[in-house]
N, C-alpha and C positions, 0 to 999 in steps of 0.2 A: 504494500500500500504506500502510495506516495504521500510525503508529509504535507504537500500543498492541498491534499484532499480532506484534511482533518476538519477545516472550517466548514466545508460543504457537508461533511458527514454529521457534524454536531449541531448544525443549524436547526434541523427538524426537532431535535431533542430540546433545544432551547425554546422553540415554539411550543412544544408540548408542555413544558414546565410553566411557561408564562400563562398559557390558556388554563391549565388546571388550577394554578394559584388563584386566578380570577374566579373560576367556577366554585371553588371551595369557599372563597371569601363571600361569594354571592349567597351560598347556603347559610352562612352566618347571618347575613343581612336579612334573608327571608325569615329566619326564625325570629329575629329581633323585631322586624317590622310588624309581625302579628302578635308581638308581646310574649313570645315563648322563649324559654331558655335554650341556648344553642349548645349542643354537645361539643362543638368545635370552638376552641378558644383562639387559636392562632394557626396560620398556615405559612410555611416557607417552602422554597424549592431551590434546587441546584442541579447543574449538569456537571458530571465528573470532569476534572481537568484531564488534559491529554496525558500528563505524567501519571496520574492515578489509574487511568485506563491501561496504559502500557505496563504499569507495575502489577496490576491484577492479571493481565493477560500472561505476563511472564510467570507469575506465581502459579497460575492454573494451567500453564502450558497451552494457551489458546493462541492459534495463529491469528495474525492481523486481519486476514480475510474473513474470519469467523467471529470477530469481536461483537458485531451487532446482534448476532444470533445467540452467542454464548454468555454475554455479559448483560444481565437484565436490570442493572441499576445504574446505567449511564445517566438516565434521567431519574431524579429522586424528588419526592414530595414528602414533607414532614408535617403531620397534623398533630397539634398539641391540644390536649383536653385537660379539664380540671380534675375529673374523677375517672377511676378505672372503669366504672359502669358506662361512661360516655364512649370509651374506646370501642366497645362492642356495638353501640348504637351507630357510630360512624362507619364501622365495617359493614353494617347492614345497609346503610344508605348507599355505600359504594356498590354493593352487590346488586342493588335494585336499579342502578342507573343504566340507561341504554347506550350511553356514550363511552362506557368502559367495560371491558370484558376481563373478568378475573381469571388469571392464569394459575395462580397458586397463593396459598395463605400459610403463614407460620405464626403460631401463637407462642411467643416467648414470654408471655405473662404467666399463663398457667404452667408452662414448661420453660422456665428461665434457664439461661445458659449457665455453665459452671462459673463463669466470671462474675455472675450477678446481674448480667444484662437482661433487661425486661423491656419488651416492646411488642407491638403487633404489626406484622409485615404483610402487605398484600402486593403481589406482582400482577399488574394489569396491562392489557393491550389498549392503546389509545391512538386513534387515527388523527393525523394532521394533514392539512391541505398545503401542498407546496407547488412551485412552478412546474414541477415534473409530475404532479398528480398527487393522489392520496398515498401517504406513507404510514404504515402501522408501526408504532413506537412501543417498546417495552418500558414500563415505568414502575419503579418500586415506591410504594407508599408506606411510610412508617407512621404508626399511630401510637402516641405515648401521652402519659400525664406530664405535667410540668416537672414533677420531681424525677420521674424516669429520664426525662430529657436532660436535666441538669447532670445527673450521674453519667449518662451515656456520652455527653459532650466532653466531660472531664476525662473519662476512660479512653475515648477516641484520641484525644490530644496526647495522652500518655503513651498509648500504643504507637502513635506516630513518632513521638520523641525517642522511644526506646526500641523502635523497629520491631514491634510485636514481642519484645522480650523484657517485659516490665520486671524490675527487681522484686524479690519476694516480699520485702518489708512494705513496699508500696502496694503490692497486690493484696496484702492482708488488710491494709487500710481501705482499699477499694471494696473488698468483700464486706467489711464492717459497715461502710457507707451504704452499700447496696441493701443490707438488712435494715438500716435506718430508713431508707427510702420506702421499703416495703411496709414498714410500720406506719410511716407518715401517710402513705396512700390509704391504708386500712383505716386509720383514725379519721382522715378526711371523709371517707365513705360513710363512717358512722354518723357524722354531723352534716351530711350532704344536704338533707332537706332544709336544715336551718340556714346553711350557707346560701342555698338557692333562693330561699325566701328573702334573705337580706339583699341579695343582688337584684332580685326582681323588684323589690321595693325601691331600691336606689334608681334602677332604670326607669321605672314608672314615674318617679318624682322628677327625674331629669327631663323626660319627655313632656311632662305637664308644664314645667318651667319654660321649656323651649317654646311650647305653643303659646303660653301667656306673653312672653317677650315679643314673639312675632306679631301677635294681635295688638299689643301696645304700640309697637313700631308702626304698624299699618294705620292705627287710629290717629297717630300724630299727623298723618297726611290729610285726613278728612274730618276729624272732630275738633271741637273747641279745645284749645291747648290746656286751659285750666282744668277742664273735665278729665283730660288724659293724665295730667299731673296728679289729680286726686286718685284716679284709678291706680296709677303707678305707686303712690304712697301706700294705698291699701294693700297692694301686692307685697310690698316690702315688709309691711307689718305682719301679714299672714305668714310670709316666708320665714321671718325671724321666730315666730311662734313654733314652727316645726310641726304644725298639725296638717298632715297629708289630706285628711278628709276635707278640711276647710279650703285647702289649696285646690283640690279637685273641683269643689263646688264653685270657687271663684273662677276657675278656668272655664267651666260650663257657662256661667253667667256672662263672662267676657265674650265667649263665642257668640252668644245671642246678641250682645251689643254690637259686635263687629258685623254680624249678619244684617242687622237693621241699617247700619251705615252703608253697607254694600248695596242693599235694596234701594236706599235713597239715591245712591249715585247712578242707578240705572233708570231712574224716572226721567 
């Protein structure tokens, strides 16, 4: 394989990663737009560097002509969740999508590696449109909790530094940290409902406040300035009280006021 062809080879993988990051972020927005909790917290993506691809090919004795067929993680997506339960919900979402075909799955959560590594891997086929037509790309999707991702990132950095030969005393520390991550994920699952309620309440309040401020801003354009200042002062007073029920009622009343002014402007 000629070196000059690498950019041409990797371009469709970069396109696949870009598209999938957008699609998974859209899933987050869909959940939030309907006021529901999103099992996806964060999405990132990457395409392996040429040096990483060559290193893996050499290690697994893969010829350069077979790289795209034999290496299934040239394109990688990482999905971060808050809770272990969310990981399996995300996996189910992926299985049901028509734009991805699941090739294989590896559950390193129920069957964690000896190193302590925990994550859920899905290898999928994803089609991208290029100037030369449709190209089927292999993509590895890793689904983890925030805690799992922190541990895996540190472990990967150490593996790179020590070239897969981490000193025993550091390996022991990593094993101990992996146990701590396992305990942390379990504890978070125990209080999952309380955490979700708190986050839901915060999100709802933020949305209500945003709607109120938008209405006040629009009223400045059409209503009496003194009336708008009075409304604004009332909002600040209710906001400082921290009573969400009062805030919600104020928002609904303000919606009615705004609708009356819009109706008047149409006459």
